[in-house]
Each structure stands twice: as C-alpha cells, then as structure tokens.
N, CA, C and O atoms as CSV, one atom per row, in Angstrom:
chain,resi,resn,atom,element,x,y,z
A,1,UNK,N,N,2.234,-2.297,7.884
A,1,UNK,CA,C,2.208,-0.902,7.524
A,1,UNK,C,C,3.655,-0.411,7.384
A,1,UNK,O,O,4.529,-0.800,8.159
A,2,UNK,N,N,3.891,0.441,6.396
A,2,UNK,CA,C,5.222,0.949,6.129
A,2,UNK,C,C,5.343,2.365,6.687
A,2,UNK,O,O,4.588,3.252,6.289
A,3,UNK,N,N,6.293,2.587,7.613
A,3,UNK,CA,C,6.473,3.936,8.146
A,3,UNK,C,C,7.287,4.787,7.179
A,3,UNK,O,O,8.489,4.563,7.031
A,4,UNK,N,N,6.667,5.750,6.523
A,4,UNK,CA,C,7.365,6.586,5.552
A,4,UNK,C,C,8.249,7.588,6.276
A,4,UNK,O,O,7.767,8.426,7.038
A,5,UNK,N,N,9.557,7.489,6.025
A,5,UNK,CA,C,10.502,8.461,6.553
A,5,UNK,C,C,10.874,9.475,5.480
A,5,UNK,O,O,11.271,10.600,5.783
A,6,UNK,N,N,10.741,9.067,4.230
A,6,UNK,CA,C,11.082,9.907,3.088
A,6,UNK,C,C,10.008,9.710,2.022
A,6,UNK,O,O,9.092,8.908,2.201
A,7,UNK,N,N,10.120,10.436,0.919
A,7,UNK,CA,C,9.113,10.347,-0.136
A,7,UNK,C,C,9.241,9.095,-0.988
A,7,UNK,O,O,8.346,8.798,-1.779
A,8,UNK,N,N,10.328,8.359,-0.844
A,8,UNK,CA,C,10.546,7.164,-1.663
A,8,UNK,C,C,11.084,6.060,-0.758
A,8,UNK,O,O,12.177,6.186,-0.205
A,9,UNK,N,N,10.321,4.978,-0.607
A,9,UNK,CA,C,10.685,3.891,0.302
A,9,UNK,C,C,10.756,2.567,-0.450
A,9,UNK,O,O,10.166,2.415,-1.520
A,10,UNK,N,N,11.472,1.628,0.110
A,10,UNK,CA,C,11.538,0.268,-0.419
A,10,UNK,C,C,10.563,-0.587,0.382
A,10,UNK,O,O,10.515,-0.499,1.608
A,11,UNK,N,N,9.787,-1.414,-0.315
A,11,UNK,CA,C,8.837,-2.310,0.335
A,11,UNK,C,C,8.928,-3.696,-0.299
A,11,UNK,O,O,9.434,-3.856,-1.409
A,12,UNK,N,N,8.434,-4.679,0.421
A,12,UNK,CA,C,8.266,-6.028,-0.120
A,12,UNK,C,C,6.810,-6.113,-0.554
A,12,UNK,O,O,5.907,-6.067,0.281
A,13,UNK,N,N,6.583,-6.237,-1.852
A,13,UNK,CA,C,5.227,-6.199,-2.407
A,13,UNK,C,C,4.644,-7.605,-2.509
A,13,UNK,O,O,4.284,-8.063,-3.593
A,14,UNK,N,N,4.557,-8.269,-1.389
A,14,UNK,CA,C,3.965,-9.607,-1.329
A,14,UNK,C,C,3.562,-9.867,0.113
A,14,UNK,O,O,4.200,-9.373,1.043
A,15,UNK,N,N,2.507,-10.640,0.295
A,15,UNK,CA,C,2.076,-10.986,1.644
A,15,UNK,C,C,1.877,-12.488,1.822
A,15,UNK,O,O,1.330,-12.921,2.836
A,16,UNK,N,N,2.315,-13.287,0.850
A,16,UNK,CA,C,2.131,-14.733,0.907
A,16,UNK,C,C,3.259,-15.369,1.707
A,16,UNK,O,O,4.427,-15.236,1.341
A,17,UNK,N,N,2.929,-16.051,2.782
A,17,UNK,CA,C,3.924,-16.668,3.660
A,17,UNK,C,C,4.199,-18.131,3.327
A,17,UNK,O,O,4.895,-18.814,4.079
A,18,UNK,N,N,3.665,-18.619,2.217
A,18,UNK,CA,C,3.888,-20.009,1.830
A,18,UNK,C,C,5.300,-20.198,1.279
A,18,UNK,O,O,6.014,-19.229,1.019
A,19,UNK,N,N,5.691,-21.465,1.104
A,19,UNK,CA,C,6.972,-21.791,0.484
A,19,UNK,C,C,6.871,-21.559,-1.021
A,19,UNK,O,O,5.774,-21.490,-1.575
A,20,UNK,N,N,8.013,-21.440,-1.669
A,20,UNK,CA,C,8.092,-21.088,-3.082
A,20,UNK,C,C,7.190,-21.874,-4.008
A,20,UNK,O,O,6.516,-21.285,-4.854
A,21,UNK,N,N,7.161,-23.190,-3.870
A,21,UNK,CA,C,6.348,-24.020,-4.771
A,21,UNK,C,C,4.854,-23.724,-4.607
A,21,UNK,O,O,4.121,-23.663,-5.594
A,22,UNK,N,N,4.409,-23.543,-3.371
A,22,UNK,CA,C,3.009,-23.228,-3.131
A,22,UNK,C,C,2.669,-21.812,-3.627
A,22,UNK,O,O,1.571,-21.571,-4.130
A,23,UNK,N,N,3.610,-20.895,-3.481
A,23,UNK,CA,C,3.382,-19.532,-3.974
A,23,UNK,C,C,3.206,-19.557,-5.481
A,23,UNK,O,O,2.275,-18.951,-6.012
A,24,UNK,N,N,4.100,-20.257,-6.174
A,24,UNK,CA,C,4.045,-20.312,-7.641
A,24,UNK,C,C,2.773,-20.990,-8.138
A,24,UNK,O,O,2.327,-20.718,-9.253
A,25,UNK,N,N,2.186,-21.863,-7.334
A,25,UNK,CA,C,0.959,-22.550,-7.731
A,25,UNK,C,C,-0.232,-21.597,-7.788
A,25,UNK,O,O,-1.184,-21.830,-8.533
A,26,UNK,N,N,-0.177,-20.522,-6.998
A,26,UNK,CA,C,-1.315,-19.602,-6.946
A,26,UNK,C,C,-1.001,-18.191,-7.436
A,26,UNK,O,O,-1.910,-17.377,-7.600
A,27,UNK,N,N,0.298,-17.888,-7.674
A,27,UNK,CA,C,0.673,-16.512,-8.025
A,27,UNK,C,C,1.911,-16.518,-8.910
A,27,UNK,O,O,2.896,-17.188,-8.596
A,28,UNK,N,N,1.868,-15.788,-9.996
A,28,UNK,CA,C,3.002,-15.739,-10.914
A,28,UNK,C,C,4.083,-14.764,-10.474
A,28,UNK,O,O,5.206,-14.833,-10.973
A,29,UNK,N,N,3.775,-13.864,-9.561
A,29,UNK,CA,C,4.735,-12.835,-9.174
A,29,UNK,C,C,5.051,-12.816,-7.681
A,29,UNK,O,O,5.788,-11.937,-7.235
A,30,UNK,N,N,4.533,-13.731,-6.910
A,30,UNK,CA,C,4.739,-13.723,-5.462
A,30,UNK,C,C,6.155,-14.049,-5.052
A,30,UNK,O,O,6.889,-14.707,-5.789
A,31,UNK,N,N,6.539,-13.589,-3.876
A,31,UNK,CA,C,7.860,-13.863,-3.317
A,31,UNK,C,C,7.995,-15.356,-3.063
A,31,UNK,O,O,7.122,-15.973,-2.453
A,32,UNK,N,N,9.094,-15.931,-3.535
A,32,UNK,CA,C,9.312,-17.369,-3.396
A,32,UNK,C,C,10.207,-17.710,-2.208
A,32,UNK,O,O,10.551,-18.875,-2.010
A,33,UNK,N,N,10.586,-16.716,-1.422
A,33,UNK,CA,C,11.380,-16.956,-0.221
A,33,UNK,C,C,12.803,-17.406,-0.495
A,33,UNK,O,O,13.354,-18.194,0.273
A,34,UNK,N,N,13.406,-16.930,-1.560
A,34,UNK,CA,C,14.750,-17.384,-1.951
A,34,UNK,C,C,15.859,-16.813,-1.075
A,34,UNK,O,O,16.985,-17.309,-1.111
A,35,UNK,N,N,15.568,-15.797,-0.302
A,35,UNK,CA,C,16.502,-15.154,0.618
A,35,UNK,C,C,17.616,-14.360,-0.070
A,35,UNK,O,O,18.605,-14.010,0.574
A,36,UNK,N,N,17.475,-14.076,-1.349
A,36,UNK,CA,C,18.502,-13.299,-2.059
A,36,UNK,C,C,18.670,-11.923,-1.424
A,36,UNK,O,O,19.788,-11.416,-1.330
A,37,UNK,N,N,17.582,-11.325,-0.993
A,37,UNK,CA,C,17.639,-9.985,-0.391
A,37,UNK,C,C,18.425,-9.991,0.916
A,37,UNK,O,O,19.124,-9.025,1.224
A,38,UNK,N,N,18.316,-11.074,1.688
A,38,UNK,CA,C,19.020,-11.139,2.972
A,38,UNK,C,C,20.515,-11.348,2.782
A,38,UNK,O,O,21.297,-11.064,3.689
A,39,UNK,N,N,20.922,-11.836,1.624
A,39,UNK,CA,C,22.340,-12.052,1.348
A,39,UNK,C,C,23.045,-10.767,0.913
A,39,UNK,O,O,24.269,-10.669,0.990
A,40,UNK,N,N,22.271,-9.790,0.457
A,40,UNK,CA,C,22.848,-8.539,-0.028
A,40,UNK,C,C,23.062,-7.542,1.112
A,40,UNK,O,O,24.091,-6.870,1.172
A,41,UNK,N,N,22.085,-7.451,2.011
A,41,UNK,CA,C,22.167,-6.478,3.101
A,41,UNK,C,C,21.477,-7.010,4.343
A,41,UNK,O,O,20.542,-7.807,4.258
A,42,UNK,N,N,21.949,-6.561,5.500
A,42,UNK,CA,C,21.322,-6.990,6.755
A,42,UNK,C,C,20.052,-6.212,7.065
A,42,UNK,O,O,19.451,-6.410,8.121
A,43,UNK,N,N,19.641,-5.344,6.179
A,43,UNK,CA,C,18.388,-4.615,6.323
A,43,UNK,C,C,17.187,-5.568,6.213
A,43,UNK,O,O,16.108,-5.278,6.730
A,44,UNK,N,N,17.385,-6.700,5.539
A,44,UNK,CA,C,16.325,-7.680,5.319
A,44,UNK,C,C,16.557,-8.920,6.178
A,44,UNK,O,O,17.681,-9.408,6.295
A,45,UNK,N,N,15.486,-9.416,6.772
A,45,UNK,CA,C,15.486,-10.700,7.469
A,45,UNK,C,C,14.266,-11.471,6.982
A,45,UNK,O,O,13.323,-10.883,6.452
A,46,UNK,N,N,14.288,-12.780,7.163
A,46,UNK,CA,C,13.147,-13.603,6.761
A,46,UNK,C,C,12.287,-13.914,7.976
A,46,UNK,O,O,12.800,-14.249,9.044
A,47,UNK,N,N,10.985,-13.802,7.804
A,47,UNK,CA,C,10.028,-14.158,8.837
A,47,UNK,C,C,8.883,-14.882,8.153
A,47,UNK,O,O,8.161,-14.282,7.356
A,48,UNK,N,N,8.708,-16.147,8.450
A,48,UNK,CA,C,7.651,-16.967,7.850
A,48,UNK,C,C,7.704,-16.927,6.323
A,48,UNK,O,O,6.690,-16.691,5.667
A,49,UNK,N,N,8.885,-17.158,5.768
A,49,UNK,CA,C,9.115,-17.248,4.313
A,49,UNK,C,C,8.903,-15.936,3.567
A,49,UNK,O,O,8.739,-15.946,2.347
A,50,UNK,N,N,8.903,-14.826,4.261
A,50,UNK,CA,C,8.711,-13.533,3.615
A,50,UNK,C,C,9.738,-12.541,4.159
A,50,UNK,O,O,9.923,-12.451,5.373
A,51,UNK,N,N,10.411,-11.792,3.274
A,51,UNK,CA,C,11.390,-10.817,3.752
A,51,UNK,C,C,10.723,-9.699,4.553
A,51,UNK,O,O,9.645,-9.214,4.210
A,52,UNK,N,N,11.385,-9.319,5.605
A,52,UNK,CA,C,10.942,-8.199,6.432
A,52,UNK,C,C,12.036,-7.139,6.375
A,52,UNK,O,O,13.221,-7.469,6.413
A,53,UNK,N,N,11.654,-5.881,6.285
A,53,UNK,CA,C,12.606,-4.785,6.240
A,53,UNK,C,C,12.667,-4.141,7.617
A,53,UNK,O,O,11.638,-3.805,8.204
A,54,UNK,N,N,13.885,-3.971,8.127
A,54,UNK,CA,C,14.078,-3.284,9.397
A,54,UNK,C,C,14.139,-1.790,9.110
A,54,UNK,O,O,15.197,-1.258,8.775
A,55,UNK,N,N,13.001,-1.118,9.242
A,55,UNK,CA,C,12.936,0.297,8.928
A,55,UNK,C,C,13.689,1.157,9.941
A,55,UNK,O,O,13.939,2.334,9.684
A,56,UNK,N,N,14.049,0.589,11.074
A,56,UNK,CA,C,14.895,1.301,12.023
A,56,UNK,C,C,16.298,1.505,11.470
A,56,UNK,O,O,16.960,2.490,11.795
A,57,UNK,N,N,16.754,0.573,10.632
A,57,UNK,CA,C,18.073,0.666,9.999
A,57,UNK,C,C,18.012,1.352,8.630
A,57,UNK,O,O,19.050,1.625,8.028
A,58,UNK,N,N,16.815,1.626,8.146
A,58,UNK,CA,C,16.635,2.177,6.801
A,58,UNK,C,C,17.279,3.553,6.711
A,58,UNK,O,O,16.930,4.455,7.472
A,59,UNK,N,N,18.219,3.717,5.784
A,59,UNK,CA,C,18.910,4.989,5.586
A,59,UNK,C,C,18.620,5.496,4.179
A,59,UNK,O,O,19.154,4.946,3.215
A,60,UNK,N,N,17.798,6.520,4.030
A,60,UNK,CA,C,17.455,7.017,2.698
A,60,UNK,C,C,18.644,7.610,1.944
A,60,UNK,O,O,18.563,7.814,0.732
A,61,UNK,N,N,19.745,7.890,2.641
A,61,UNK,CA,C,20.932,8.424,1.977
A,61,UNK,C,C,21.788,7.321,1.371
A,61,UNK,O,O,22.649,7.605,0.539
A,62,UNK,N,N,21.572,6.072,1.765
A,62,UNK,CA,C,22.358,4.942,1.274
A,62,UNK,C,C,21.465,4.004,0.469
A,62,UNK,O,O,20.928,3.038,1.011
A,63,UNK,N,N,21.305,4.285,-0.820
A,63,UNK,CA,C,20.413,3.514,-1.670
A,63,UNK,C,C,21.123,2.400,-2.443
A,63,UNK,O,O,20.450,1.556,-3.035
A,64,UNK,N,N,22.451,2.368,-2.459
A,64,UNK,CA,C,23.164,1.361,-3.250
A,64,UNK,C,C,22.811,-0.073,-2.844
A,64,UNK,O,O,22.538,-0.894,-3.720
A,65,UNK,N,N,22.807,-0.405,-1.544
A,65,UNK,CA,C,22.422,-1.784,-1.183
A,65,UNK,C,C,20.985,-2.109,-1.569
A,65,UNK,O,O,20.687,-3.234,-1.969
A,66,UNK,N,N,20.099,-1.132,-1.450
A,66,UNK,CA,C,18.703,-1.369,-1.790
A,66,UNK,C,C,18.528,-1.577,-3.287
A,66,UNK,O,O,17.744,-2.429,-3.707
A,67,UNK,N,N,19.243,-0.815,-4.087
A,67,UNK,CA,C,19.176,-1.001,-5.534
A,67,UNK,C,C,19.751,-2.359,-5.921
A,67,UNK,O,O,19.283,-2.978,-6.876
A,68,UNK,N,N,20.769,-2.832,-5.185
A,68,UNK,CA,C,21.320,-4.163,-5.438
A,68,UNK,C,C,20.302,-5.247,-5.100
A,68,UNK,O,O,20.196,-6.244,-5.815
A,69,UNK,N,N,19.559,-5.059,-4.026
A,69,UNK,CA,C,18.504,-6.014,-3.650
A,69,UNK,C,C,17.423,-6.047,-4.718
A,69,UNK,O,O,16.973,-7.121,-5.117
A,70,UNK,N,N,17.006,-4.881,-5.180
A,70,UNK,CA,C,15.968,-4.802,-6.204
A,70,UNK,C,C,16.421,-5.523,-7.473
A,70,UNK,O,O,15.634,-6.233,-8.099
A,71,UNK,N,N,17.680,-5.345,-7.851
A,71,UNK,CA,C,18.207,-6.001,-9.043
A,71,UNK,C,C,18.316,-7.512,-8.854
A,71,UNK,O,O,18.145,-8.269,-9.810
A,72,UNK,N,N,18.598,-7.953,-7.635
A,72,UNK,CA,C,18.820,-9.381,-7.378
A,72,UNK,C,C,17.528,-10.174,-7.192
A,72,UNK,O,O,17.516,-11.383,-7.428
A,73,UNK,N,N,16.459,-9.536,-6.783
A,73,UNK,CA,C,15.196,-10.234,-6.506
A,73,UNK,C,C,14.659,-10.877,-7.786
A,73,UNK,O,O,14.325,-10.163,-8.731
A,74,UNK,N,N,14.567,-12.211,-7.838
A,74,UNK,CA,C,14.127,-12.868,-9.069
A,74,UNK,C,C,12.649,-12.616,-9.404
A,74,UNK,O,O,12.270,-12.667,-10.574
A,75,UNK,N,N,11.837,-12.354,-8.421
A,75,UNK,CA,C,10.412,-12.137,-8.657
A,75,UNK,C,C,10.053,-10.651,-8.724
A,75,UNK,O,O,8.903,-10.300,-8.986
A,76,UNK,N,N,11.030,-9.789,-8.488
A,76,UNK,CA,C,10.831,-8.326,-8.539
A,76,UNK,C,C,9.759,-7.870,-7.549
A,76,UNK,O,O,8.926,-7.024,-7.875
A,77,UNK,N,N,9.786,-8.434,-6.340
A,77,UNK,CA,C,8.825,-8.084,-5.296
A,77,UNK,C,C,9.375,-7.054,-4.330
A,77,UNK,O,O,8.619,-6.525,-3.515
A,78,UNK,N,N,10.663,-6.748,-4.391
A,78,UNK,CA,C,11.231,-5.661,-3.602
A,78,UNK,C,C,11.287,-4.465,-4.532
A,78,UNK,O,O,11.953,-4.503,-5.566
A,79,UNK,N,N,10.583,-3.397,-4.159
A,79,UNK,CA,C,10.507,-2.261,-5.074
A,79,UNK,C,C,10.325,-0.954,-4.327
A,79,UNK,O,O,9.969,-0.931,-3.149
A,80,UNK,N,N,10.578,0.131,-5.042
A,80,UNK,CA,C,10.378,1.467,-4.490
A,80,UNK,C,C,8.920,1.860,-4.663
A,80,UNK,O,O,8.303,1.572,-5.688
A,81,UNK,N,N,8.380,2.520,-3.651
A,81,UNK,CA,C,7.069,3.141,-3.769
A,81,UNK,C,C,7.221,4.594,-3.350
A,81,UNK,O,O,8.188,4.962,-2.683
A,82,UNK,N,N,6.275,5.402,-3.741
A,82,UNK,CA,C,6.331,6.813,-3.395
A,82,UNK,C,C,6.701,7.648,-4.607
A,82,UNK,O,O,6.437,7.254,-5.743
A,83,UNK,N,N,7.304,8.783,-4.373
A,83,UNK,CA,C,7.675,9.713,-5.436
A,83,UNK,C,C,8.785,9.103,-6.288
A,83,UNK,O,O,9.765,8.599,-5.741
A,84,UNK,N,N,8.652,9.137,-7.620
A,84,UNK,CA,C,9.698,8.583,-8.484
A,84,UNK,C,C,10.967,9.424,-8.435
A,84,UNK,O,O,10.926,10.625,-8.167
A,85,UNK,N,N,12.087,8.772,-8.700
A,85,UNK,CA,C,13.367,9.479,-8.737
A,85,UNK,C,C,13.426,10.330,-10.003
A,85,UNK,O,O,12.697,10.060,-10.958
A,86,UNK,N,N,14.281,11.351,-10.028
A,86,UNK,CA,C,14.435,12.154,-11.254
A,86,UNK,C,C,14.821,11.300,-12.468
A,86,UNK,O,O,14.378,11.576,-13.583
A,87,UNK,N,N,15.638,10.275,-12.259
A,87,UNK,CA,C,16.033,9.367,-13.344
A,87,UNK,C,C,14.817,8.637,-13.908
A,87,UNK,O,O,14.709,8.463,-15.122
A,88,UNK,N,N,13.904,8.209,-13.041
A,88,UNK,CA,C,12.698,7.515,-13.489
A,88,UNK,C,C,11.759,8.451,-14.244
A,88,UNK,O,O,11.137,8.045,-15.226
A,89,UNK,N,N,11.655,9.684,-13.799
A,89,UNK,CA,C,10.801,10.663,-14.469
A,89,UNK,C,C,11.302,10.918,-15.885
A,89,UNK,O,O,10.509,10.977,-16.825
A,90,UNK,N,N,12.620,11.069,-16.041
A,90,UNK,CA,C,13.214,11.294,-17.368
A,90,UNK,C,C,12.997,10.072,-18.257
A,90,UNK,O,O,12.756,10.217,-19.455
A,91,UNK,N,N,13.080,8.868,-17.684
A,91,UNK,CA,C,12.947,7.636,-18.468
A,91,UNK,C,C,11.568,7.489,-19.097
A,91,UNK,O,O,11.442,6.866,-20.151
A,92,UNK,N,N,10.543,8.042,-18.484
A,92,UNK,CA,C,9.185,7.898,-19.013
A,92,UNK,C,C,8.609,9.215,-19.523
A,92,UNK,O,O,7.401,9.326,-19.733
A,93,UNK,N,N,9.465,10.207,-19.722
A,93,UNK,CA,C,9.002,11.543,-20.113
A,93,UNK,C,C,8.210,11.533,-21.415
A,93,UNK,O,O,7.264,12.310,-21.545
A,94,UNK,N,N,8.556,10.685,-22.388
A,94,UNK,CA,C,7.871,10.674,-23.672
A,94,UNK,C,C,6.639,9.799,-23.728
A,94,UNK,O,O,5.952,9.782,-24.750
A,95,UNK,N,N,6.335,9.070,-22.663
A,95,UNK,CA,C,5.196,8.153,-22.674
A,95,UNK,C,C,3.895,8.887,-22.385
A,95,UNK,O,O,3.849,9.831,-21.596
A,96,UNK,N,N,2.849,8.427,-23.041
A,96,UNK,CA,C,1.530,8.993,-22.807
A,96,UNK,C,C,0.908,8.311,-21.586
A,96,UNK,O,O,0.906,7.085,-21.481
A,97,UNK,N,N,0.393,9.106,-20.688
A,97,UNK,CA,C,-0.229,8.576,-19.483
A,97,UNK,C,C,-1.666,8.194,-19.813
A,97,UNK,O,O,-2.417,9.024,-20.324
A,98,UNK,N,N,-2.066,6.950,-19.530
A,98,UNK,CA,C,-3.447,6.559,-19.822
A,98,UNK,C,C,-4.408,7.276,-18.891
A,98,UNK,O,O,-4.042,7.702,-17.796
A,99,UNK,N,N,-5.638,7.399,-19.347
A,99,UNK,CA,C,-6.672,8.023,-18.531
A,99,UNK,C,C,-7.013,7.144,-17.344
A,99,UNK,O,O,-6.661,5.965,-17.309
A,100,UNK,N,N,-7.685,7.711,-16.395
A,100,UNK,CA,C,-8.097,6.975,-15.216
A,100,UNK,C,C,-9.221,6.023,-15.602
A,100,UNK,O,O,-10.190,6.422,-16.248
A,101,UNK,N,N,-9.087,4.772,-15.207
A,101,UNK,CA,C,-10.110,3.773,-15.489
A,101,UNK,C,C,-11.118,3.806,-14.348
A,101,UNK,O,O,-10.756,3.678,-13.179
A,102,UNK,N,N,-12.363,3.977,-14.696
A,102,UNK,CA,C,-13.419,4.021,-13.685
A,102,UNK,C,C,-14.403,2.889,-13.938
A,102,UNK,O,O,-14.805,2.638,-15.074
A,103,UNK,N,N,-14.777,2.223,-12.882
A,103,UNK,CA,C,-15.737,1.140,-12.976
A,103,UNK,C,C,-17.140,1.717,-13.054
A,103,UNK,O,O,-17.451,2.708,-12.394
A,104,UNK,N,N,-17.975,1.098,-13.856
A,104,UNK,CA,C,-19.356,1.563,-13.980
A,104,UNK,C,C,-20.280,0.857,-12.996
A,104,UNK,O,O,-21.408,1.301,-12.784
A,105,UNK,N,N,-19.827,-0.214,-12.405
A,105,UNK,CA,C,-20.590,-1.001,-11.455
A,105,UNK,C,C,-21.878,-1.565,-12.053
A,105,UNK,O,O,-22.840,-1.817,-11.327
A,106,UNK,N,N,-21.901,-1.762,-13.358
A,106,UNK,CA,C,-23.026,-2.419,-14.001
A,106,UNK,C,C,-22.884,-3.921,-13.826
A,106,UNK,O,O,-21.768,-4.437,-13.755
A,107,UNK,N,N,-23.974,-4.603,-13.757
A,107,UNK,CA,C,-23.938,-6.063,-13.704
A,107,UNK,C,C,-24.936,-6.608,-14.716
A,107,UNK,O,O,-25.715,-5.856,-15.301
A,108,UNK,N,N,-24.905,-7.899,-14.915
A,108,UNK,CA,C,-25.861,-8.503,-15.851
A,108,UNK,C,C,-27.285,-8.366,-15.342
A,108,UNK,O,O,-28.224,-8.358,-16.138
A,109,UNK,N,N,-27.464,-8.256,-14.033
A,109,UNK,CA,C,-28.799,-8.076,-13.473
A,109,UNK,C,C,-29.353,-6.712,-13.873
A,109,UNK,O,O,-30.551,-6.575,-14.122
A,110,UNK,N,N,-28.484,-5.705,-13.936
A,110,UNK,CA,C,-28.945,-4.365,-14.323
A,110,UNK,C,C,-29.456,-4.328,-15.741
A,110,UNK,O,O,-30.298,-3.487,-16.056
A,111,UNK,N,N,-28.987,-5.200,-16.611
A,111,UNK,CA,C,-29.366,-5.208,-18.011
A,111,UNK,C,C,-30.474,-6.214,-18.321
A,111,UNK,O,O,-30.963,-6.274,-19.450
A,112,UNK,N,N,-30.867,-6.996,-17.331
A,112,UNK,CA,C,-31.875,-8.029,-17.584
A,112,UNK,C,C,-33.286,-7.459,-17.423
A,112,UNK,O,O,-33.514,-6.493,-16.695
A,113,UNK,N,N,-34.207,-8.086,-18.119
A,113,UNK,CA,C,-35.625,-7.738,-17.921
A,113,UNK,C,C,-36.085,-8.388,-16.631
A,113,UNK,O,O,-35.960,-9.599,-16.450
A,114,UNK,N,N,-36.601,-7.593,-15.764
A,114,UNK,CA,C,-37.002,-8.108,-14.453
A,114,UNK,C,C,-38.511,-8.252,-14.420
A,114,UNK,O,O,-39.246,-7.303,-14.692
A,115,UNK,N,N,-38.957,-9.435,-14.087
A,115,UNK,CA,C,-40.386,-9.697,-14.019
A,115,UNK,C,C,-40.724,-10.213,-12.626
A,115,UNK,O,O,-41.349,-11.264,-12.484
A,116,UNK,N,N,-40.320,-9.489,-11.616
A,116,UNK,CA,C,-40.454,-9.955,-10.248
A,116,UNK,C,C,-41.742,-9.711,-9.665
A,116,UNK,O,O,-41.974,-10.064,-8.508
C-alpha cells in the first residue's frame, strides 16, 4: 500500500519478484530488477528483485531525483500516480478523452438456446 503524502506520488508499478529473464517470459512490461533506480537515488532499495521506495525519505518538494529515476527505468515501471502536473495537463489539452468503457457481462451462455 502506498501512503499518500501529496496528490502526486511515485510508485513501482510491478509486483513480480522473479529475475529479469523469468519476468520477460510472462510479462512485456514487468520490472526486470536492473537496479537502475537504486543507482540514481537512495530513496530506492531492492527487496526480492523488486525496487522498494522508502516513503519516510520521500520529499514531494524534491522531484528532480525521482524524474531522473523515471527517465532511467528501462521498463518504465517507476511512475507518478495521482493528480497530473500542470505540464502534463497542458501536454494533453487537445486530446479527446474516450468515453468510459463498461462491461455488459454477457456470455455465450446468455445467447445460447437453453433446453435444460
């Protein structure tokens, strides 16, 4: 669970604790445990092949190291969640937002003739 201190937090968007080769065998975007994030800042440590963020050290006023980690992550699994930054809002201002996709929960059984 991520303790939100501010409206925009950095998280590791992966839960696979396998080694890189095993991760790639089952997932195209999973963290491969390369440790690039731990080399940029001491905010990240590795635990069972997955980066862990020390939220006790997390400083929302100092985003430069976090942005460097996000840029360095080869699988793009370290990312911001929460409210978008003003820069991000401006970047997508002209895009059309798709409608909400809702599941109908229909199945092939619902469409079959039942002679039970």
